[in-house]
C-alpha positions as CSV (number, residue, x, y, z in Angstrom):
1,M,40.6,-17.4,1.8
2,V,36.8,-17.4,2.0
3,S,35.2,-20.8,1.4
4,L,32.3,-21.4,-1.0
5,S,30.1,-22.7,1.9
6,S,30.7,-19.4,3.8
7,I,29.5,-17.4,0.8
8,R,26.4,-19.6,0.4
9,S,25.5,-19.2,4.1
10,V,25.9,-15.4,3.9
11,L,23.9,-15.2,0.7
12,S,21.1,-17.5,2.1
13,A,20.9,-15.4,5.2
14,S,20.7,-12.2,3.1
15,V,17.9,-13.5,0.9
16,L,16.0,-14.7,3.9
17,F,16.3,-11.3,5.6
18,L,15.1,-9.4,2.4
19,M,12.2,-11.8,2.0
20,L,11.1,-11.4,5.6
21,G,11.4,-7.6,5.3
22,A,9.2,-7.6,2.2
23,V,6.6,-9.8,3.8
24,S,6.4,-7.7,6.9
25,A,6.2,-4.4,4.9
26,Q,3.3,-5.8,2.9
27,A,1.6,-7.4,5.9
28,G,1.3,-4.2,7.8
29,A,2.5,-0.7,7.4
30,C,1.7,2.7,8.7
31,G,2.2,6.1,7.1
32,G,0.5,8.8,5.2
33,A,-2.4,8.4,2.9
34,S,-4.0,10.8,0.5
35,W,-6.9,10.5,-2.0
36,Y,-7.4,11.1,-5.7
37,A,-10.4,11.1,-8.0
38,L,-9.3,10.8,-11.7
39,R,-11.3,9.3,-14.5
40,S,-8.3,8.1,-16.5
41,K,-7.0,4.6,-16.8
42,T,-5.0,3.2,-13.9
43,A,-1.8,1.3,-14.1
44,S,-3.7,-1.9,-14.1
45,G,-5.5,-0.8,-17.3
46,E,-9.0,-0.3,-15.8
47,R,-10.8,3.1,-15.8
48,M,-10.7,4.7,-12.3
49,N,-14.1,5.2,-10.7
50,P,-13.6,7.6,-7.8
51,S,-16.5,6.1,-5.9
52,D,-15.1,2.6,-5.9
53,L,-13.1,1.4,-3.0
54,T,-9.7,1.2,-4.7
55,A,-6.2,2.3,-4.1
56,A,-2.7,2.8,-5.5
57,H,0.3,1.1,-3.9
58,R,3.9,0.9,-5.1
59,T,4.5,-2.8,-4.9
60,L,1.4,-4.9,-3.9
61,P,0.0,-7.0,-6.8
62,F,-3.0,-5.6,-8.6
63,G,-6.2,-7.2,-7.1
64,S,-4.7,-7.4,-3.6
65,K,-7.1,-6.5,-0.9
66,V,-5.9,-4.2,1.9
67,K,-7.6,-3.2,5.1
68,V,-6.9,0.5,5.7
69,T,-7.5,2.1,9.1
70,N,-7.6,5.8,9.7
71,Q,-5.4,6.4,12.9
72,R,-7.2,9.7,13.7
73,N,-10.7,8.3,14.0
74,G,-10.5,4.5,13.9
75,K,-12.5,4.1,10.8
76,A,-11.6,1.2,8.6
77,V,-12.3,0.2,4.9
78,V,-11.1,-2.7,2.6
79,V,-9.8,-1.5,-0.7
80,R,-8.5,-3.3,-3.9
81,I,-5.2,-2.3,-5.4
82,N,-5.6,-1.3,-9.0
83,D,-3.0,1.5,-9.5
84,R,0.6,2.4,-8.7
85,G,1.7,5.2,-6.4
86,P,1.8,7.2,-4.2
87,F,4.8,9.3,-5.4
88,I,5.1,11.6,-2.4
89,K,7.6,11.0,0.3
90,G,6.0,9.7,3.5
91,R,2.8,8.4,1.9
92,V,2.3,4.7,1.7
93,I,-1.1,4.5,-0.2
94,D,-3.2,6.7,-2.3
95,L,-7.0,6.0,-2.0
96,S,-10.0,6.6,-4.2
97,K,-12.3,9.4,-3.1
98,G,-14.9,6.8,-2.1
99,A,-12.5,5.1,0.3
100,A,-11.3,8.4,1.7
101,S,-14.9,9.4,2.3
102,R,-15.5,6.2,4.3
103,L,-12.4,6.9,6.3
104,G,-13.5,10.5,7.0
105,F,-10.7,12.5,5.6
106,V,-11.9,13.9,2.2
107,G,-11.9,17.5,3.6
108,A,-8.4,17.2,5.1
109,G,-6.9,15.6,1.9
110,H,-4.6,13.3,3.8
111,T,-4.4,11.4,7.0
112,N,-2.3,8.9,8.9
113,I,-3.3,5.2,8.4
114,C,-2.2,1.7,9.1
115,M,-2.9,-1.0,6.6
116,A,-2.8,-4.7,6.4
117,Q,-2.9,-6.9,3.4
118,L,-5.7,-9.5,3.5
């Protein structure tokens, strides 16, 4: 028979593990990035301005600031999360055209980045 205290210990450890995983994923992640330049409303309700330094992320809260570094050339930019996405496997963030321009990958369309929540 399994005791109630054993179940509590396992549940506590599982919750802690999940919380640490979520924090580390938001604190720093590497993967693919692409850019987009719509003029429609974002998931946060604001109108997208392609020249702003903004981005779409699946889970970070709207308004979060993220430093994004292009792994191919070392250029970095700080963006504000105002949309949801990306919806393509392997990509971790979608950037505005303005942010992509500062990172130097507008012509390529996508690049490898590392990002850290500020």
